[in-house]
BADODO-194292 format. One line per 3 residues: their letters; for each residue x, y, z of C-alpha. Coordinates in nm, 2 decimals, always signed. Example, Ala and Ser with C-alpha at 12.3 -4.5 7.8 and 13.67 -1.06 7.14 Angstrom:
BEGIN
as) +1.23,-0.45,+0.78; +1.37,-0.11,+0.71
//
This chain:
BEGIN
mlf) +1.18,+0.31,+1.01; +0.83,+0.24,+1.13; +0.57,+0.48,+1.26
qkg) +0.31,+0.31,+1.47; +0.09,+0.32,+1.75; +0.28,+0.21,+2.06
tpn) +0.61,+0.03,+2.09; +0.75,-0.31,+1.95; +0.69,-0.45,+2.29
apr) +0.36,-0.30,+2.34; +0.17,-0.19,+2.04; -0.14,+0.00,+2.08
cgf) -0.34,-0.13,+1.80; -0.38,-0.46,+1.60; -0.23,-0.31,+1.27
srq) +0.09,-0.20,+1.42; +0.11,-0.54,+1.61; +0.10,-0.72,+1.25
aie) +0.34,-0.49,+1.11; +0.59,-0.57,+1.38; +0.54,-0.92,+1.37
mlt) +0.60,-0.92,+1.00; +0.94,-0.74,+1.06; +1.05,-0.95,+1.34
ssk) +0.98,-1.28,+1.17; +1.15,-1.13,+0.86; +1.47,-1.08,+1.11
vsf) +1.50,-0.71,+1.00; +1.63,-0.45,+1.23; +1.42,-0.16,+1.22
gyf) +1.36,+0.19,+1.41; +1.03,+0.29,+1.53; +0.83,+0.60,+1.65
dim) +0.55,+0.59,+1.86; +0.31,+0.85,+1.72; +0.09,+0.83,+2.03
edd) +0.33,+1.03,+2.22; +0.36,+1.32,+1.96; +0.03,+1.45,+1.79
evr) +0.21,+1.68,+1.61; +0.43,+1.45,+1.42; +0.11,+1.21,+1.40
qgl) -0.09,+1.48,+1.20; +0.19,+1.62,+1.01; +0.33,+1.26,+0.87
kay) -0.03,+1.22,+0.75; +0.02,+1.55,+0.51; +0.39,+1.50,+0.45
sdw) +0.33,+1.11,+0.34; -0.01,+1.17,+0.20; -0.10,+0.85,+0.37
pty) -0.37,+0.90,+0.63; -0.34,+0.59,+0.83; -0.10,+0.39,+1.06
pql) +0.13,+0.21,+1.06; +0.33,+0.37,+0.81; +0.68,+0.18,+0.70
yvr) +0.97,+0.38,+0.55; +1.29,+0.23,+0.38; +1.56,+0.47,+0.31
gel) +1.37,+0.78,+0.36; +1.09,+0.66,+0.09; +0.76,+0.56,+0.22
vgg) +0.64,+0.19,+0.15; +0.32,+0.20,+0.27; +0.09,+0.06,+0.54
ldi) -0.03,-0.28,+0.65; -0.18,-0.44,+0.35; +0.10,-0.33,+0.15
mke) +0.36,-0.51,+0.40; +0.14,-0.82,+0.37; +0.12,-0.83,-0.01
mme) +0.51,-0.81,+0.01; +0.53,-1.07,+0.25; +0.33,-1.32,+0.02
eeg) +0.56,-1.25,-0.29; +0.90,-1.41,-0.35; +1.14,-1.36,-0.06
glv) +0.89,-1.17,+0.13; +0.98,-0.82,+0.26; +1.34,-0.89,+0.24
eql) +1.39,-0.92,-0.13; +1.08,-0.70,-0.22; +1.23,-0.41,-0.03
ele) +1.62,-0.53,-0.08; +1.68,-0.52,+0.31; +1.94,-0.79,+0.31
efv) +2.16,-0.51,+0.47; +1.94,-0.51,+0.73; +1.87,-0.86,+0.84
mrn) +2.01,-0.93,+1.19; +2.24,-1.22,+1.19; +2.36,-1.45,+1.47
gdg) +2.19,-1.21,+1.68; +2.35,-0.91,+1.61; +2.14,-0.62,+1.55
ata) +2.38,-0.39,+1.38; +2.32,-0.31,+1.00; +2.57,-0.19,+0.73
aid) +2.52,+0.15,+0.59; +2.38,+0.14,+0.24; +2.59,+0.34,-0.01
aae) +2.42,+0.32,-0.35; +2.47,+0.57,-0.61; +2.16,+0.67,-0.81
eee) +2.19,+0.57,-1.20; +2.12,+0.88,-1.41; +1.78,+0.82,-1.58
eep) +1.78,+0.86,-1.95; +1.52,+1.06,-2.12; +1.26,+0.83,-2.27
pme) +1.25,+0.84,-2.67; +0.94,+0.98,-2.80; +0.78,+0.62,-2.91
ekk) +0.78,+0.55,-2.52; +0.64,+0.88,-2.43; +0.36,+0.82,-2.68
eek) +0.27,+0.48,-2.55; +0.29,+0.63,-2.19; +0.06,+0.88,-2.26
sld) -0.17,+0.65,-2.42; -0.15,+0.40,-2.11; -0.26,+0.69,-1.90
dkl) -0.53,+0.79,-2.10; -0.66,+0.41,-2.08; -0.61,+0.42,-1.70
kql) -0.79,+0.77,-1.66; -1.07,+0.63,-1.85; -1.08,+0.28,-1.62
vnr) -1.08,+0.47,-1.29; -1.36,+0.68,-1.41; -1.57,+0.41,-1.55
hri) -1.80,+0.39,-1.24; -1.85,+0.64,-0.98; -1.71,+0.35,-0.74
mlf) -1.42,+0.16,-0.91; -1.23,-0.15,-0.77; -0.94,-0.29,-0.91
mkg) -0.89,-0.63,-0.77; -0.72,-0.97,-0.84; -1.02,-1.19,-1.00
ips) -1.37,-1.04,-1.00; -1.63,-1.00,-0.70; -1.79,-1.32,-0.76
spr) -1.47,-1.52,-0.73; -1.19,-1.31,-0.60; -0.83,-1.45,-0.63
cgf) -0.67,-1.34,-0.32; -0.76,-1.29,+0.04; -0.74,-0.89,+0.03
srq) -0.95,-0.84,-0.25; -1.22,-1.08,-0.10; -1.23,-0.87,+0.23
ive) -1.26,-0.54,+0.04; -1.55,-0.69,-0.21; -1.73,-0.82,+0.14
ild) -1.69,-0.47,+0.28; -1.84,-0.29,-0.04; -2.10,-0.54,-0.04
sfd) -2.21,-0.51,+0.33; -2.27,-0.13,+0.22; -2.49,-0.26,-0.06
asy) -2.25,-0.02,-0.25; -2.31,+0.01,-0.66; -1.96,-0.04,-0.80
daf) -1.77,-0.15,-1.09; -1.45,-0.39,-1.08; -1.14,-0.48,-1.31
dil) -0.93,-0.81,-1.28; -0.60,-0.69,-1.30; -0.49,-1.03,-1.36
edd) -0.62,-1.05,-1.69; -0.40,-0.72,-1.79; -0.08,-0.69,-1.71
evr) -0.04,-0.35,-1.88; -0.31,-0.21,-1.66; -0.19,-0.41,-1.36
qgl) +0.17,-0.25,-1.39; +0.05,+0.08,-1.52; -0.20,+0.14,-1.23
kvy) +0.11,+0.11,-0.99; +0.29,+0.42,-1.10; -0.03,+0.60,-1.22
sdw) -0.16,+0.60,-0.86; +0.17,+0.57,-0.68; +0.01,+0.27,-0.51
ptf) +0.21,-0.06,-0.53; -0.04,-0.32,-0.43; -0.38,-0.46,-0.51
pql) -0.67,-0.41,-0.45; -0.71,-0.03,-0.51; -1.02,+0.13,-0.44
yve) -1.12,+0.47,-0.64; -1.43,+0.68,-0.60; -1.53,+0.95,-0.84
gdl) -1.15,+0.88,-1.00; -0.97,+0.95,-0.70; -0.78,+0.66,-0.53
igg) -0.90,+0.60,-0.17; -0.64,+0.35,-0.10; -0.62,-0.03,-0.02
ldi) -0.75,-0.27,+0.21; -0.58,-0.10,+0.54; -0.74,+0.24,+0.46
vne) -1.07,+0.12,+0.39; -1.05,-0.09,+0.71; -0.97,+0.21,+0.89
mve) -1.23,+0.42,+0.74; -1.51,+0.15,+0.82; -1.41,+0.15,+1.20
ggd) -1.39,+0.54,+1.18; -1.74,+0.54,+1.04; -1.66,+0.73,+0.70
mee) -1.71,+0.47,+0.45; -2.08,+0.47,+0.45; -2.07,+0.84,+0.36
llk) -1.80,+0.81,+0.12; -1.98,+0.52,-0.07; -2.31,+0.72,-0.05
g) -2.17,+1.04,-0.16
//
């Protein structure tokens, strides 16, 4: 389910258009809701999902994220279909019908005490990292040598505001890379933090720049 601005045939913003193109190119059958037609849903969904921008993609009732997360998943092996396990939603031979998914959830076992201690230790490490500087960027590569386009773009944005910030290369520490996804409940990078709080990824930063909110945030 894609909550977007406009319709698939007539998107009303560039981010929505790109999201539609990715789903369409992946041959995924999807429903949509035009949030421009219902302001109550538009505002309410931001609070419900704790996600301030559009488009928003949901799979099986769970929020996946916005455009930057979709882009990063497209770059991974198998694209959106494999990353989100959407094989049942792939249109074949022009047929848009999809089979219902009936998967039983496996009962989660209580982790042993040693694992709990390791998790606590990692959480402490991540908490220290996100607070290492007032503005903290977790990215692929370093500001002077980004190793992905999304990281490069967010560095360019921060530099355009002459922001003082620190950065952490998540490619150099897989424990931090995987742990931060859980800690922040945000599955992709880059991730921008201000005063220890997650701001979001590239799409949210872009929307804040367009809305005129980024300069105030960075200057505090």
